[in-house]
C-alpha positions in Angstrom: 101.8 -168.9 20.2 105.4 -168.0 20.4 106.5 -164.9 18.5 107.9 -165.2 14.8 111.5 -164.2 14.6 112.4 -160.9 12.8 114.9 -162.4 10.3 111.9 -164.7 9.3 110.2 -161.8 8.0 113.1 -160.5 6.2 113.3 -163.7 4.6 109.9 -163.6 3.3 110.0 -160.2 2.0 113.3 -161.1 0.1 111.3 -164.0 -1.6 108.5 -161.6 -2.7 110.8 -159.1 -4.0 112.2 -159.6 -7.7 115.6 -159.9 -6.6 116.7 -156.9 -8.6 115.7 -153.7 -6.4 112.2 -153.7 -7.9 109.3 -153.0 -5.2 107.7 -156.1 -3.9 104.4 -157.0 -5.6 101.8 -159.7 -4.9 102.7 -162.8 -7.4 100.3 -165.4 -8.5 101.2 -168.9 -7.2 102.3 -171.3 -9.7 99.4 -173.2 -11.5 100.7 -176.4 -10.0 101.0 -175.2 -6.5 97.4 -173.9 -6.6 96.1 -177.4 -7.8 98.1 -179.0 -5.0 96.5 -176.9 -2.6 92.9 -177.5 -3.8 93.3 -181.1 -3.9 94.7 -180.9 -0.3 91.8 -178.9 1.0 89.1 -181.2 -0.8 90.8 -184.0 0.8 90.4 -182.4 4.5 92.1 -183.9 7.4 95.2 -182.9 9.4 97.4 -180.9 6.7 100.4 -181.3 9.1 100.7 -184.9 8.7 103.0 -185.9 5.6 101.2 -187.6 2.8 102.8 -189.5 -0.1 102.6 -187.7 -3.3 100.0 -188.9 -5.9 101.4 -190.0 -9.1 99.9 -188.3 -12.1 98.6 -190.7 -15.1 101.0 -190.8 -17.9 99.5 -190.3 -21.2 101.3 -191.6 -24.5 100.9 -189.0 -27.2 101.6 -190.5 -31.0 103.5 -188.2 -32.9 101.3 -187.2 -35.8 102.8 -186.8 -39.1 103.8 -183.4 -39.9 104.3 -183.7 -43.7 101.6 -183.5 -46.0 101.1 -184.8 -49.6 101.9 -182.0 -52.0 98.9 -181.0 -54.2 98.6 -182.9 -57.4 100.9 -185.8 -56.0 99.7 -189.1 -55.1 102.2 -189.7 -52.5 104.9 -188.1 -50.3 108.0 -189.4 -48.5 108.4 -188.0 -45.0 112.3 -188.4 -43.9 111.3 -187.7 -40.2 109.1 -191.0 -40.2 111.2 -192.9 -43.0 107.6 -193.7 -44.3 105.4 -192.9 -47.3 101.9 -190.9 -47.1 99.7 -192.1 -49.9 96.8 -190.2 -51.1 93.6 -191.8 -50.3 91.0 -189.8 -51.6 90.5 -191.8 -54.7 90.3 -195.4 -54.4 88.0 -196.3 -57.3 88.8 -197.6 -60.9 87.9 -195.4 -63.8 88.0 -195.1 -67.6 90.4 -192.3 -69.0 91.7 -191.1 -72.1 94.2 -193.0 -73.8 97.5 -191.5 -75.3 96.1 -191.1 -78.6 93.1 -189.1 -77.5 90.4 -191.7 -77.4 88.0 -190.8 -74.5 87.2 -193.3 -71.9 89.4 -196.0 -73.4 91.9 -197.1 -70.8 91.5 -198.6 -67.3 93.1 -196.4 -64.5 93.6 -198.3 -61.2 94.2 -196.2 -58.1 97.7 -196.6 -56.3 96.5 -196.7 -52.7 94.7 -199.9 -52.5 97.6 -201.7 -54.5 100.3 -200.3 -52.5 98.7 -200.9 -49.2 97.8 -204.6 -50.1 100.8 -205.5 -51.5 102.9 -204.4 -48.6 100.5 -206.0 -46.1 98.8 -202.9 -44.7 95.3 -202.3 -44.0 93.8 -199.3 -46.2 91.1 -198.6 -43.6 93.9 -197.8 -40.8 95.2 -195.1 -43.3 98.8 -195.7 -41.8 102.1 -194.3 -43.3 103.9 -196.9 -45.0 107.4 -197.6 -44.0 110.2 -197.7 -46.3 111.4 -200.9 -44.7 108.2 -202.6 -45.5 108.4 -201.3 -49.0 111.8 -202.9 -49.3 110.7 -206.1 -48.0 107.9 -206.4 -50.5 109.4 -204.2 -53.2 109.7 -207.6 -55.6 106.0 -207.8 -55.1 105.3 -204.3 -56.3 107.6 -205.1 -59.2 105.6 -208.1 -60.1 102.4 -206.1 -60.3 104.2 -203.6 -62.4 105.4 -206.3 -64.8 102.1 -208.3 -65.0 100.4 -205.1 -65.8 102.7 -204.9 -68.9 101.9 -208.3 -69.9 98.2 -208.0 -69.6 98.5 -204.9 -72.0 100.3 -206.7 -74.2 97.4 -209.7 -74.3 94.8 -207.0 -74.4 96.6 -205.4 -77.8 97.5 -208.6 -79.5 94.0 -210.2 -78.8 92.1 -207.4 -80.5 94.6 -206.7 -83.5 93.0 -206.6 -86.8 95.6 -208.2 -89.2 94.5 -209.6 -92.6 91.0 -210.3 -91.2 92.4 -212.5 -88.5 91.4 -211.7 -85.1 92.3 -214.0 -81.9 89.0 -213.2 -80.1 87.9 -211.2 -77.2 88.7 -212.0 -73.5 86.6 -214.2 -71.3 86.0 -213.9 -67.9 87.4 -217.3 -66.7 90.5 -216.5 -68.9 90.7 -212.9 -67.3 90.4 -214.4 -63.8 93.6 -216.5 -64.3 95.7 -213.7 -65.4 98.4 -213.0 -62.6 97.7 -209.1 -62.7 94.1 -209.8 -61.8 95.2 -212.4 -59.0 97.5 -209.8 -57.5 94.2 -207.2 -57.4 92.1 -209.8 -55.9 92.7 -209.0 -52.3 92.9 -205.1 -53.0 89.3 -204.2 -53.2 89.3 -203.2 -56.7 89.3 -206.7 -58.5 85.4 -206.6 -59.5 85.5 -203.0 -60.9 88.6 -203.6 -62.9 87.5 -206.8 -64.2 84.0 -205.2 -65.3 85.7 -202.3 -67.3 88.3 -204.5 -68.9 85.3 -207.0 -70.2 83.3 -203.8 -71.2 85.9 -202.4 -73.1 87.1 -205.7 -74.7 83.6 -206.4 -75.7 83.4 -202.9 -77.6 86.9 -203.4 -79.1 85.8 -206.9 -80.3 82.7 -205.3 -82.0 84.7 -202.6 -83.6 87.1 -205.1 -85.2 84.1 -207.2 -86.4 82.6 -204.2 -88.0 85.9 -203.4 -89.8 86.2 -206.9 -91.1 82.9 -206.2 -92.7 83.8 -202.9 -94.1 87.5 -202.1 -93.8 87.2 -198.3 -95.3 84.5 -197.6 -92.8 85.3 -195.1 -89.9 84.1 -197.1 -86.9 84.5 -194.4 -84.5 83.9 -191.0 -86.2 86.6 -189.3 -84.1 87.8 -186.2 -85.2 91.2 -186.5 -83.3 94.0 -187.4 -85.9 95.9 -189.5 -83.5 93.0 -191.9 -82.9 93.9 -193.7 -86.1 96.7 -195.2 -84.0 94.3 -197.0 -81.8 91.0 -197.0 -84.2 89.3 -199.8 -82.2 90.0 -198.2 -78.9 91.8 -201.4 -77.7 92.1 -200.8 -73.9 95.1 -200.6 -71.7 95.5 -200.9 -68.0 97.5 -198.5 -66.0 98.2 -198.4 -62.1 98.5 -194.8 -61.4 101.9 -193.6 -60.2 103.2 -197.1 -59.5 106.3 -196.4 -61.8 106.9 -193.2 -59.9 106.4 -194.9 -56.4 109.1 -197.5 -57.3 111.3 -195.0 -58.5 110.9 -193.1 -55.1 111.9 -196.4 -53.3 115.3 -196.4 -55.4 116.0 -192.9 -54.5 115.5 -193.3 -50.7 117.2 -196.6 -50.7 120.7 -196.5 -52.1 121.4 -200.0 -50.7 119.6 -201.5 -53.5 122.0 -199.8 -56.0 125.0 -201.1 -53.9 123.7 -204.6 -53.9 123.4 -204.7 -57.6 126.8 -203.4 -57.8 128.3 -206.2 -55.6 126.7 -208.8 -57.6 128.0 -207.6 -60.8 131.5 -207.0 -59.6 132.3 -209.5 -57.0 129.6 -212.4 -58.1 128.5 -212.4 -54.6 125.3 -211.6 -53.0 124.1 -210.3 -49.7 120.9 -211.8 -47.9 119.2 -208.5 -47.5 118.7 -206.6 -49.9 120.7 -208.7 -52.3 118.7 -211.7 -52.9 115.9 -209.2 -53.8 117.9 -207.4 -56.2 119.4 -210.8 -57.7 115.9 -212.4 -58.2 113.8 -209.9 -59.7 110.3 -210.6 -61.4 111.0 -211.7 -65.0 114.6 -213.0 -64.2 115.7 -216.2 -66.0 116.7 -219.1 -63.8 118.2 -222.4 -64.1 117.3 -224.8 -61.4 117.8 -228.6 -61.0 114.8 -230.6 -59.6 115.2 -234.0 -58.2 115.6 -236.8 -61.1 115.2 -234.5 -64.1 118.3 -232.4 -64.6 118.2 -228.8 -65.7 114.9 -226.9 -65.8 114.4 -223.5 -67.0 112.0 -221.3 -65.1 111.4 -217.7 -64.6 110.7 -215.6 -61.5 107.3 -214.5 -60.6 107.7 -212.7 -57.6 109.9 -212.8 -54.1 109.7 -211.3 -51.1 111.2 -211.4 -47.6 109.5 -212.5 -44.4 110.5 -211.3 -41.0 109.5 -213.1 -37.8 110.5 -211.8 -34.1 111.0 -214.2 -31.2 109.1 -212.6 -28.5 111.3 -214.5 -25.8 114.7 -213.5 -27.1 113.9 -210.4 -29.1 115.6 -211.5 -32.1 114.2 -211.2 -35.5 114.8 -214.0 -38.1 114.2 -213.4 -41.9 113.8 -215.7 -44.6 113.3 -215.2 -48.6 110.6 -216.5 -50.5 111.2 -217.0 -54.2 108.0 -218.0 -56.5 109.3 -219.5 -60.1 107.1 -220.4 -63.0 107.4 -223.0 -65.7 105.2 -225.4 -68.1 104.1 -228.6 -67.6 101.8 -231.0 -69.5 98.5 -232.1 -67.9 97.6 -234.5 -70.4 95.5 -232.5 -72.9 97.1 -228.9 -72.7 100.1 -227.2 -71.5 99.9 -225.1 -68.5 101.9 -222.6 -66.4 102.5 -223.6 -62.9 104.2 -221.9 -59.9 106.4 -223.4 -57.2 107.9 -221.7 -54.4 111.4 -222.1 -52.9 112.7 -220.5 -49.6 116.1 -219.2 -48.6 116.8 -219.1 -44.8 118.9 -216.2 -43.4 122.6 -216.8 -44.0 124.7 -217.9 -41.3 126.6 -214.9 -41.2 124.0 -212.1 -42.2 127.1 -209.7 -42.7 128.8 -211.7 -45.1 128.2 -212.2 -48.8 127.7 -215.7 -50.4 129.1 -216.6 -53.7 126.5 -216.8 -56.5 127.7 -220.5 -57.3 126.7 -221.6 -53.9 122.8 -220.5 -54.4 120.3 -223.2 -55.2 119.2 -221.5 -58.5 121.3 -220.0 -61.0 120.6 -216.6 -62.7 120.9 -216.6 -66.5 122.8 -213.6 -67.9 123.2 -212.0 -71.2 126.6 -213.6 -72.0 127.3 -216.0 -75.1 127.2 -219.1 -72.9 123.9 -218.4 -71.3 122.4 -217.3 -74.5 123.7 -220.8 -76.0 121.9 -222.6 -72.9 118.7 -220.7 -73.6 118.7 -221.6 -77.1 119.2 -225.3 -76.2 116.4 -225.0 -73.5 114.2 -223.4 -76.1 114.6 -226.3 -78.7 114.2 -228.9 -76.2 110.9 -226.9 -74.9 109.5 -226.9 -78.6 110.0 -230.5 -78.7 108.3 -231.2 -75.7 105.3 -229.1 -76.4 104.8 -231.1 -79.7 104.7 -234.3 -78.0 103.4 -233.6 -74.7 99.7 -233.7 -75.8 97.9 -236.5 -78.0 99.8 -239.7 -78.7 103.5 -239.6 -80.2 105.2 -242.6 -81.3 108.9 -241.8 -80.7 112.2 -243.6 -80.5 114.6 -243.3 -77.5 118.2 -243.8 -76.8 119.9 -245.7 -74.3 119.9 -244.1 -70.9 116.9 -242.3 -71.2 113.8 -244.4 -70.3 113.2 -245.1 -66.6 110.8 -247.8 -66.4 108.1 -248.2 -63.8 107.9 -251.6 -62.3 105.2 -252.4 -59.5 104.2 -249.0 -59.1 105.5 -245.4 -57.9 107.4 -247.1 -54.8 109.4 -249.5 -57.3 110.5 -246.9 -59.9 113.7 -247.7 -61.3 116.6 -245.7 -60.0 118.6 -246.6 -63.2 117.3 -245.9 -66.6 117.2 -248.7 -69.3 120.5 -249.3 -71.1 119.2 -250.1 -74.3 117.3 -247.7 -76.7 113.9 -248.6 -78.1 110.7 -247.2 -79.2 108.0 -245.6 -77.0 104.3 -244.4 -77.2 104.5 -241.0 -75.4 100.9 -240.6 -73.9 100.7 -238.3 -70.9 97.1 -238.6 -70.7 96.8 -242.3 -70.7 99.7 -242.4 -68.2 98.0 -240.2 -65.9 94.7 -242.5 -65.9 97.2 -245.4 -65.4 98.5 -243.7 -62.1 102.0 -242.7 -63.8 103.1 -239.4 -63.3 106.2 -237.5 -65.2 108.1 -236.8 -61.9 110.8 -238.8 -60.1 111.4 -236.2 -57.3 110.1 -237.2 -53.8 111.2 -234.2 -51.6 111.5 -231.4 -54.0 108.8 -228.6 -54.4 108.8 -228.6 -58.1 107.9 -232.2 -58.4 105.0 -231.7 -55.8 103.7 -228.8 -57.8 103.6 -231.1 -60.9 101.7 -233.7 -59.0 99.3 -231.2 -57.6 98.6 -229.6 -61.0 97.7 -232.9 -62.5 95.6 -233.7 -59.4 93.7 -230.6 -59.5 93.3 -230.9 -63.4 91.6 -234.4 -62.9 89.3 -233.2 -60.1 88.3 -230.4 -62.6 87.2 -233.0 -64.9 84.9 -234.6 -62.3 83.7 -231.6 -60.7 83.6 -228.9 -63.1 85.6 -226.4 -60.8 88.1 -224.1 -62.6 91.6 -224.7 -62.1 93.9 -221.9 -61.1 96.6 -222.2 -63.9 96.8 -220.3 -66.9 96.8 -222.4 -70.3 99.6 -222.0 -72.4 98.7 -220.3 -75.7 100.3 -222.1 -78.8 98.0 -221.2 -81.8 98.7 -223.6 -84.7 101.7 -224.9 -83.1 100.9 -228.6 -83.4 98.6 -228.2 -86.6 99.9 -230.0 -89.5 98.2 -227.6 -92.0 101.0 -225.1 -92.9 98.0 -222.8 -94.6 96.8 -222.3 -91.1 100.1 -221.3 -89.8 100.9 -218.9 -92.6 97.4 -217.4 -91.9 98.0 -216.9 -88.4 101.4 -215.5 -89.1 102.8 -217.3 -86.2 106.4 -216.0 -87.0 105.2 -212.7 -85.8 105.2 -211.9 -81.9 101.4 -212.1 -81.5 99.4 -213.7 -78.7 101.5 -217.1 -78.3 103.6 -218.3 -75.7 106.1 -220.3 -77.9 108.9 -218.0 -76.7 108.3 -219.0 -73.3 108.9 -222.9 -73.9 112.5 -222.8 -72.6 110.9 -223.2 -69.3 109.1 -226.7 -70.0 109.4 -229.5 -67.9 111.7 -232.2 -69.2 109.9 -235.6 -68.6 107.1 -237.3 -70.0 105.3 -240.6 -69.4 104.8 -243.3 -72.1 104.7 -247.1 -73.0 107.9 -248.7 -74.3 107.1 -251.5 -76.9 110.7 -252.5 -76.8 110.5 -253.3 -72.8 106.8 -253.8 -72.7 106.4 -251.6 -69.7 105.2 -248.0 -68.5 108.1 -245.4 -67.7 109.2 -242.2 -67.7 111.2 -240.4 -70.8 113.7 -237.8 -70.1 114.2 -235.1 -72.6 117.9 -234.5 -72.7 119.3 -231.0 -74.0 120.2 -230.7 -77.7 123.7 -230.0 -78.6 124.5 -226.4 -78.8 125.4 -224.3 -81.9 127.9 -221.5 -82.1 125.0 -219.2 -83.6 121.3 -218.7 -82.4 118.9 -219.0 -85.0 115.8 -216.9 -85.5 112.7 -218.7 -84.0 110.5 -219.9 -86.8 107.1 -221.7 -86.9 107.9 -223.5 -89.8 109.9 -226.9 -90.1 111.1 -228.9 -92.7 109.6 -231.7 -91.5 105.8 -232.5 -90.6 104.7 -235.6 -88.8 102.1 -237.7 -90.2 98.8 -237.8 -88.1 96.6 -240.7 -88.4 92.8 -240.9 -87.8 93.4 -242.0 -84.2 95.5 -238.8 -83.4 98.7 -240.8 -83.4 101.6 -239.0 -84.7 104.6 -240.7 -86.4 107.4 -239.5 -88.8 109.8 -240.9 -91.2 112.7 -238.5 -89.9 114.2 -238.2 -86.3 112.9 -234.7 -85.0 110.1 -232.5 -85.3 109.1 -229.2 -83.8 112.4 -228.2 -81.7 115.1 -231.0 -81.1 116.2 -233.4 -78.2 119.2 -235.1 -78.0 118.2 -238.7 -76.9 114.6 -239.0 -78.4 112.8 -238.0 -81.5 110.5 -239.3 -84.3 111.2 -242.8 -85.7 112.9 -243.3 -88.8 111.1 -246.2 -90.3 113.0 -248.8 -92.4 110.3 -249.1 -95.2 112.7 -251.2 -97.2 112.6 -254.2 -94.7 109.2 -255.6 -96.3 111.0 -255.7 -99.9 113.9 -257.8 -98.4 111.4 -260.4 -97.0 112.2 -263.8 -98.7 108.6 -264.4 -99.7 106.8 -265.0 -102.9 106.1 -261.8 -104.7 102.3 -262.8 -105.0 102.1 -263.4 -101.3 104.0 -260.2 -100.5 101.5 -257.9 -102.6 98.5 -259.7 -101.1 99.9 -259.0 -97.5 100.8 -255.3 -98.6 97.2 -254.7 -100.1 95.4 -256.1 -97.3 97.5 -254.6 -94.6 97.4 -251.1 -96.2 93.6 -251.2 -96.8 93.0 -251.9 -93.1 95.9 -249.8 -91.5 93.7 -246.8 -90.7 95.3 -244.7 -93.6 98.8 -244.3 -91.7 101.0 -245.4 -94.5 102.4 -242.7 -97.0 100.7 -243.8 -100.0 97.3 -243.3 -98.8 97.8 -239.7 -97.6 98.2 -236.3 -99.4 101.2 -234.2 -99.1 99.5 -232.1 -96.6 98.8 -235.1 -94.3 95.1 -235.4 -95.1 93.4 -238.4 -96.2 93.3 -239.1 -99.7 89.8 -240.6 -99.7 86.7 -238.2 -99.3 85.0 -240.3 -96.7 85.7 -243.3 -94.6 82.4 -244.8 -96.1 84.3 -245.5 -99.2 86.6 -248.0 -97.4 86.3 -251.4 -98.8 84.4 -253.6 -96.4 86.0 -257.0 -96.4 83.6 -258.4 -93.4 80.7 -260.5 -94.2 79.6 -260.2 -90.8 80.3 -256.7 -89.1 83.1 -256.2 -86.5 84.9 -259.3 -87.4 88.3 -257.8 -87.9 88.1 -256.6 -91.5 90.7 -259.2 -92.7 93.0 -257.6 -90.2 94.0 -260.8 -88.4 96.9 -262.8 -89.9 98.0 -266.4 -89.1 101.8 -266.9 -90.0 102.7 -270.5 -89.5 106.0 -272.3 -90.4 109.1 -274.0 -88.7 111.5 -271.7 -86.6 113.6 -269.2 -88.5 111.3 -268.9 -91.3 110.6 -265.0 -90.7 107.2 -265.1 -89.1 108.3 -262.5 -86.6 110.2 -260.5 -89.0 107.2 -260.5 -91.5 105.2 -259.0 -88.5 108.1 -256.3 -87.9 108.4 -255.7 -91.6 104.6 -254.8 -92.2 104.7 -252.6 -89.0 107.7 -250.6 -90.5 105.7 -250.3 -93.8 102.6 -249.2 -92.1 104.9 -246.9 -89.7 102.7 -248.1 -86.6 103.9 -249.6 -83.3 104.2 -253.3 -82.9 103.3 -254.9 -79.4 105.0 -258.2 -79.2 103.1 -260.3 -76.5 104.6 -263.6 -75.4 103.1 -266.4 -73.2 104.7 -265.2 -70.4 103.1 -261.9 -70.4 99.5 -263.3 -70.7 99.6 -265.7 -68.0 98.8 -269.5 -67.7 95.1 -269.6 -66.3 92.1 -268.4 -68.7 91.3 -265.3 -66.3 94.6 -264.1 -66.5 95.0 -264.5 -70.5 91.6 -262.8 -70.8 92.3 -259.7 -68.5 95.8 -259.2 -70.0 95.0 -259.7 -73.6 92.1 -257.4 -73.1 94.2 -254.8 -71.6 96.6 -255.1 -74.4 94.1 -254.9 -77.2 92.4 -251.9 -75.6 96.0 -250.2 -75.7 96.7 -251.1 -79.1 93.1 -249.9 -80.3 94.1 -246.6 -78.7 97.3 -246.2 -80.3 96.6 -248.0 -83.5 99.2 -250.4 -83.1 99.8 -254.0 -84.3 99.5 -256.9 -81.8 101.9 -259.8 -82.3 101.1 -263.1 -80.3 104.3 -264.7 -80.3 104.2 -268.7 -80.0 100.6 -268.6 -80.4 100.6 -272.3 -80.7 100.6 -272.7 -77.1 97.1 -271.3 -76.8 96.2 -272.4 -80.2 96.7 -276.2 -79.5 93.9 -278.8 -80.1 91.7 -279.5 -77.2 91.8 -283.0 -75.6 89.8 -284.9 -72.9 92.2 -284.6 -70.2 93.6 -281.2 -69.8 90.6 -278.9 -68.7 92.5 -275.8 -67.9 94.2 -275.9 -71.3 90.9 -276.5 -73.0 89.5 -273.2 -71.5 92.5 -271.4 -73.1 
């Protein structure tokens, strides 16, 4: 073994020294070096051979949130992570004291389950909620806040005790259709909140009922003097800390204020977050569904959706808008919701003018206020005629006939005005729906709503639509309206009628065809009158629930149709002997179903105490009760005019049937005539078989087909 050079020992000593003149001491080898030597010794073999260095496994360490929620707070914003930390210690709804000091009155909903669900997070993972996700779902959280206030208003009005009038308690089926409860359905707290609301509503209803018996009795014996402001302990629902959470989002996202400023000053909007600030929940919009013109609707909620393309790494966004409007399903008015989607702008960095958007937001200016007034007037008219049967007159370019089914709808309306029996329920049974659009979401929503209601009648399954509450709106008894005090903002959806669907189905007696009646907006006025539930005119309602009138109009107003102005003087102008005219008048009015004005009281009720007191003119029952007339005479002597005058006198529809309508064979005549008579019986209408001599000709021995007729 060769000797080690001396200079090498000097180098080893120098390395062992501190380098600053201190004495050489034995130093421990680095920890990494010791580990490498031990691994080498365990591996064995020739240490002189070079070996590849083993790669140590890399461990990804997740940075845990260093911020904590301050004591007494429900959430905290962490700037480092740009996220919210939410307190998860309490996730169970409970009863709390109300603002007046009543114990266990209000329902407190925890914040964490609601926020996690509205922002599409899983509560079990307990992840921080990013600010970006909150901005994407901001209007969903705002919708929860707004619908909570609407529920509280409903609860308060439903249990108010005013002049011994109580609207009634809240039922479980009705509670499930309230949008606030729909939002809670996937939060894990729906069942508990529903139980607490129903429990408290039942107790409040019992307290109101007890107060109706003795208004001077203290039903709660509460020593708190402030409890007199809520003596029946009507519950209110609160989402704990939701208002503060939304305010914190506004503070941490100044882009929201900037977007609103751009909308107000430049009348332009950015895609993100501008559309979200423009279309906030509760905003009023004007949209234009296919074939119906202007339609008012309100925003329910909206949100952004982001989709990442894994191949390109690009993220595409779209904006989903959900709006609400009112439509008739035959027997009642319901609120239905339709959705629309705005794709990301072609240039996301540039704003788009508001006038180029599909929906127009209604503001508070005088023009939009006038437009809202006109929409409200049309909506009130729609609500007054969209249920039951109503005999109206329409003006030219208002009625779209249905010829040969849905696929052959007339594109153009009738150029001539006429009279129509509006009957949405019967139209649905005939397969006629009050829509003209084929590719727009709102028309599809109307079709789907009507379809679900028809299925509900057969299966008994509840529909997911909330019924429009209009107590006493279509009542003819004014005393009922005064008792309900409908002029006050009670439990009523009348103020929401500005968003009513503007199309109805009906049968035109002029064109003798089913069709769709498009309601036009009334002409605007310079002033906005105060809404009132009393009108100068009340339509006459006959025994078969067919409504008619002597004036054009009713509840609300419409520009192209209304109640009929009957020409009662037409009967007096008939050139006919007075004794025959009196006979026709007496027999017709006796068997008219009490539809004329002289056998009605002022308030619209029957003058007779019972239908049993009617004069029975049939020797054998069900033979027409002397209501079948045969008018004969040469052409031009006034046969048709006499029938028309009787219809005007009785204020009833007149269905004129010609030989061409009935057909030529016995089977066709029987089928068509039976259908006509069935319709007229439903609508309490008169039937005129014009040129009936074709069917009443005497039989002969040669024409078997005519003899069958």
